[in-house]
N, C-alpha and C positions, 0 to 999 in steps of 0.2 A: 449404464447405469442400470437398465432393466434387469440385467442379470446379476447385479450386485457384486460385480468382481473387485470392488474397492469399497473402502469405508468412509474415506474423506475426498472433498473436492478441494484440490490445492492447486489454484490458479493464480497467476500473476493478474490482478485487476487491469493495470493499464495494458497489457499486451492482448487482453479480449475485447479491448474497446471501452472500458470504464465501469461505473456503477450499474448502468441500466443492464447490460449484457450479464454482469455478475449476479445481479438479482434473478434474472431469468435462469440462469444455471443454479442457483441456489434454490428456488422454488421447484425446478425439476427434481434436483436431488432430494428435497423434502418428501416427494411422492414415494421415492424408493428408500427412505430412511437412511440417506447418505448425508453425513454432517460437512459442514464447511471447516476449512484449516486455510484461509487465503494465505498465499504466499508473501511474506514479509521479511525478506533478508536485510542486510545493511546497505545494500545500494538502492532500497526503495526510500524515497524522501519522506518527510514527515506528513506531507499531503496525502501521499499514498497509504501511508499507516493509518491515518485519520479516515480515510475513504474505507480501508478495511474494517476498522472498527465499528464505524456507522452502519456497514452492511451487517457486521456481527449483531448489533443491537435490534435489526429490523427483519431478521429470519428466524424461524422457529428451529431450524436444525443446525444452530451454531454449534461448533465442535471445539475448536481450540484456535488460538491465534498467534502466529508466530510474529515476534516482535524483537525490536533492539532498543538499547538505552541510548539516546542521542547525546553527543557531546554538547559542551556548553556552547561552542561555536555554532553549531547547526542550530541549537536552541535560540541562538541571537538573531541568526538568518531567518529562521521560520518560528516567529512568536507564535504561541498556541499550540506547540508542538504536543503530541500525545506523550505520554510518559507511562512506564511501568512501576509499580509500587507493590511489593508484597505478592508478586504473581498476578496482579491485575493490570489491564491497561486503561488509563483514564484519558478522557477527552474533554476539552472545555465545552462551555454552553452557549458559545456565540454563534450566531447564524451561519448556515453553511457548513463547510467542514471543520470550521473554527481555526484553520492555520492561515496566517498571513506570510507574507514574504518581504523581508526588509531588503529592497533592492540596493540601498546604500551600503549596509553592511555587505551583502552578498558581493558587490563589486570589489570589495578587498581582496577576493579570494578567486580570481579567475581560473578556469580550467587550465592546468599547467600542460598536461600531455595528454592526448586521446590515443589509446591502444587501438590499433586496427585488428580485425579478426578476433575480437573477443566476443564470447557469446552474450556478454552483458551490454555491449556495445548498442546504445540507442540514440546517438547522436553522431551527427556529421563533423568534419574537421572544424568546421567554424562555430560548432556548438549547436546548430539546429537540430531539433528533435526529428527523429526518424520514426514513422509510424510503422508498426508491424504489419 
């Protein structure tokens, strides 16, 4: 960062340990005029996208936010999901990240098959989350 070899901080929030480490990185970037662009591809849950957006709201050096439009099924499983409209991401105003998980609906859609040796693999075969 000190040599300003890049313009944007593009990190997957959950892979660096969550909101607190991300805020530290963003604050460091602020000192060097490097903006945020948190990683938000389609394999990031609504909870992750909401975390990204909340960090965006809290830092001075917000740059841009990668986002997706969630399917109706995902919105049913994750009530309160952030959404994109006219190029802007919106989050709701309930406490915390604002996203709930409807476990009853989620149980209707179990993981069918887990691919091994996939760079996005963050779960064991039994579905247990693997921390990076």
